[in-house]
N, C-alpha and C positions, 0 to 999 in steps of 0.2 A: 604242715605245722604239727608238732607233737603235743600230746596231751600233757597237762601239768603233772609233775611227778609226786606232788604231795597235796594234802588237803589245804595246807596253808597257801600254796601257790594258786589253787583253784578258786579261792574265795574272792568274790568281787570286792573291790575297794571303792569307798565313797570318800572323796577328798573335798573337804570344805575349807575355804580360806578363813583364817582367823585373823583378827587384828593383832598386829605385833604389840605386845604390852610395852608400855613405856617403863623399861627397867633401867634405872640409872643408880649409881652409887648413892646419890642423895635419897631417891625414892625408896631404896632398900635399907637405908640407914647403915650403909657400909662406911664406918668411920676409919678403919685402918687401911693403910696403904696396900697390904697384901691382898685383902678382899677386893679392893678397887682394881688392882692390877689383874687379879684372876677374872673378874667380870669383864674387863676390857679384852683379855686374851680369849675368853669364850665367845664374846659377841663378835670378835673379829673373824670368827669362823662360821658365823651364821650364813646359811645358804650353800655351804659346801656340800657336795654330793656324798652319798653313802657308797662305800666300796669295802668289802670284807678285807680285813688284815691291812688296812692303810692307816697311816698316821699323819697324813697331810702332805703338802700344805693345802691342797684343794679337794681331797677325798679322805674320808675317815670312816672307820667302823666305830662302834660305841666306845670300846676301850681305848682305841687310838685317839679319839677326841679328848678323853679324860687325860691320857698321858701327855698329849701335846699341850693342852691348856696349862698343866702344871709345869711342864718343861719350859714353856714360854716365859714363865715368871721365875724360873730358877730353882724349882723344886724337882729334884731328881729321884726317880725310882725306876725299877726295871719294867719295861713294857711287857704286857702279857694280856691274856683274856680276862674278862670280868671276873671269872671264878678265881683267878690268881690274886686279884686285888682284894677280894673278899677274904681269902686265906692269909694275906699279908698284913692288912691294916686292921687296927682295933676298932671296936664299936665306939661310937661317940659317947660322950658323957650323957648322963640322964637329961632328958629334955632338949638335947641338941640334934635330934634326928633331922629336923627341918631347918637347921642352921645353914646359912650360905656356905657353899664349898664342900658340904658333906656329900659323900658318894651314896647313891641310892641304887639298889640292886633289884632286878625283876626276873620273873619267869624262870625259877630254878637256877638263878645265878647266870643266866645266859645274856643278860642285858644290864648295862650300867649307865647312869647319868649323873649330873652334878646338880644338887639341890640349889634352888634360888631362895625359896622360902616355903612356907606351908601351902602356897598356891601352885607351885610348879617347879620345873627342872629343865635343864638343857641336856640334850643327847643327840646322837647321830642314829637316825632310824632308817631302815631299809627303804621305806616309802616316805621320802621327804628330806632326807639328809640331816644336816645339823640344824636343829630347831629348838624352840622353847615349846614345852607341852605342859598343859595344866594337869594337876593331880586330880583327874576326873575318876569316875567309877572304874573305867577300863584299867587305868594305871594303878589305882589304889588297891584293886583286887589282886594285882600281880606282884606287889612289893614283897621281897624276901627279907630285906633289912637294910641297914645303913653302916657305913664305915667312914672314918676320918683319915685323910692322908696326913701322916706326921710331918711336921715342919722341922727340918734339921736345925740344930742350934747354930746361931750365927747366920741364919738365913738372910740373904740380902737380895733385894729385887732391883738394886740400883742399876744393874747392867741389863735387866730384862727389857725387851722392846716389843710389846704386843703390837700386832698388825693393826692398821686402821680398819675400822668396821665397814661393812657394806650393807645397805638396806636390803631387806628380804621380806617377802610375804610369808607368813607362817601358815601351816596347814594342820588340820586335825584329821587323822586317819581313823575311820571307823571300819571295823570288819563286819561283813555280813555273817550271820550265824548259819547260813545255809551252806551245806557241803558243796 
């Protein structure tokens, strides 16, 4: 067995099960059809595994999950890495950083997720796959900023068919600070 090639790979991980929050369109006050459909599309991917450069249907990297969720509801944009979404999309309006559907970027634009509200976000993580994570100290200290995916005029979600969701246990990954 070879030694880990990076400090990141050598850090021991502690995985703690988290209760899956009860996130519904009603509990999040999502009154418009677009947000409701986006929530359904995201939640239908919960539990999918992480795999670099994948866009589903059962494996995703972080930007692949973002792309697929919006594709599922009929919003089209070019698939790319998190950094390209940052460069392509505009910053949200003032006070809309934690608005549902906003993209949140972390760690020098190397990771992206979809904001649920000021409490948390959905993303595909190397350790845990597609999950909901709370905005805890770990994530808050790594935020680079926010962007909104523009909705094309005449956008229709009538033909969009989000997959049925599947239950999953959520996990919280804590990194040991020891090398």
